[in-house]
Residue, then its C-alpha position, 0 to 999 in steps of 0.5 A: m547523506n547529502d541533503s541537497l542532493y536528494s532534494n534536488a532529485v526529489a523536487p520534480f516529484l514533489a511538485e507533481v504531488e502538490r499539482l495532482r492532489p485536491p486541496d480538500a482531500e484527507v489523507l488517511d494510512a490505513h496500513t501502519h505499524l509501531g513497536l519493534d519487529e524480529d527482523g530488526r525494523s522498529l518504529a516509535p510513535e513519533q516517528l510515525l506521526a512525522q512521517l504522516d505530517a510529511a505526507a500531510a496524512r491526518r490519521a492512521c491506522v496502527f498495529p504491533l510489528h512481529d514483536p519479540e514480546r508478543r507472547p502470549a497472544y500479542r497481549l503486551p504489544n497490543d496494549r502499547v498500541l492501544q495506549w500510544a493511540r490514547e495519547s495521539g490526539g485521535r490521529l492513531v487508530p488501533f487495530c489489535r493483532l492476533d495469533p490464531a494459535e494463542g487465543a486470538l478470540a479472547e484477545s480480540e474481545r479484550c482489545l475491543q473492549a479497550g478501545a481497538r477499532g480494528i483487527k490484524l491478521h498476518p498468515r505469513a508471520q504466524d503461519f496459519v490458514f483460514d480454515g479453522r474454527e478460531m478463524d470463524d469466530v474472529f470474523g464473527l466477532a467483527e461482523s457483530a462488532r462492525v470492525p475491519i479485519l486487515i489481512h497480510a495478503g502480500r508476498g511470501l505466502p503459499p495460495l491462500a484464496d480458497g480458504l479466505v474466500a469461503l470464509a469471507l463469503r460466510h461473513p458477508e457483513t465483515v469488511l476486510i481490507l487485504a493488504h499489499g494489493a493482494i498480490c499473493d492471490q490478486g486474480i483469484l481474490t478480485s474475481r471471487l470476492a467481487d460481489h462480497p459487499g465490503v472487501l477492500y485492498d490497500i496499495s502498499c505495494f512496491f511494484p506500480v503494475d500490481v496497483i495498476e492492475l488492482f484498478a483494472r479488477v476492482p471498483a476505485e471505491r473499494i481501494v484504499f491508501g496505505s503505506d506499511p511503515p516502517y517498510g514504506m512511507p506515507a509521502t512515497t505512497l502518496y505519489l504512487a496513489l495520485r499518479v495511478a489515480h490520474q493514469a486511471g482516470l479518477d474524478a475528484a471524488a473518487l480520488r478523495a475516496l482513495l485517499g482517505e474518504t472510504m476509510a474515514s466512512l468505514l472508521d467513523q460511520g462503519s459504512l462504505p460508499a457506493a462502488a462504481p465499475p472499475r475505472r480502467g481497462s486491462t491493458i497497460t501501455l507504456s512506451g518501449r523506452l520507459a518499459r526499459v528503465y522500469g524493467y531495470a530500476s524495479l530490481v534495484g529496491p528488491a536487491l537493497f532490501g535483500g542485502v545485495p548492494e552489488q546486484a542493486r548497483a549493477m541494475l541502477g547503472m543499466a536504469i540509468a544508462a536506458c535514461r541516456d538516450p539521444e532520441p528520446g521522442a516524447d519521453g525526453e522530460v520523463l527520462e531527464t527526470v528519472g535519470a537524475a534521480l536514479s543517479a542521485a540514488d546511486a550516489l546516496i547508496a554509497n552512504d549508510d544514512g543515504l540508504r532510504p532516500a535512495i529507495d525513495l528516489v528509485y521508487r518514485s522513478i518506477v511510479r513515474v515511468a509505469t504510469e506515463i501515458p503515451e500520446g494516443a493511448l488514452d482509450a486503451l485505459t478506459p473500459a469500453a462501455g459495453a465491457e465494463q460489467d464483464e470486467r467487473 
């Protein structure tokens, strides 16, 4: 990989992180994995710690991947995570992963006694719904043990809102972390769980508009930082968090809560901060020039992850072309920065070891264009005082 090519292209984005990040903010990643996955991805403890260091993140919640050695009941992967957490000097906070078809209650009780401080459920990988007795028992255990349950609520799921909402409302003291911005059913879940006192949403999403919309639907104090390694990266997601928070008008206290204080309070004191109304309105305002760049560039990552590099390069070429505008108006600086980043990504894709840096540059680019506030558009981003309760 051409290190200087990546370093030069990413430099403006890193400078923004330094400018937007409060100097006293703790970053706590609510969503990370360790071990080996059936899809071939893997992450070792030292790799995760290096990724956290790159984002100046102090701690992370961690749980097993979809490990080939998960049977029975994820016992071996859970034990590995518990051991890695013990060896991390407090930086890794262990969650146990469960399979409802293989004694989930007994395994969660075993792991909590061994030091686990949360539970992970993955309804896509384990192919289950939330209407069984086993899930009621697990939620009840989490409620009595005062530990959170993180649930995969991202892509690849059938509609799951009805069963999950009913279960959550039967256990109002159970704290839930709906991963990936609850994009599988974001509208239904955020609406029907609005009055549940302990539902959090992590921001490990590939498309920034999902996170932007989340700030219009739920309080900032119920949104937490999560990056999903090895699929996402803490440093890259930190850029997303800071840009979206800036666009949503978060003050320093709300930004610190998003980055880590909410999760720290949950893990260390078993409590959550008081929640204010959602911080932004429901309208996303974007210049036409940047909308074109976003439209093409947002297709690059899924094509690369899907193993279709020709399609990725074609869409990347269209995004780069959209940045070449002789009449950029107020978008000149953004188009120049993003155009340089996308051009560097195009060059990096040609090398096997350049794929991850290329995805990083593409992701930062779509975050930048999606969160750029057009001149005179600030009023559209903030809920009217009389409408705040209606949106809530």
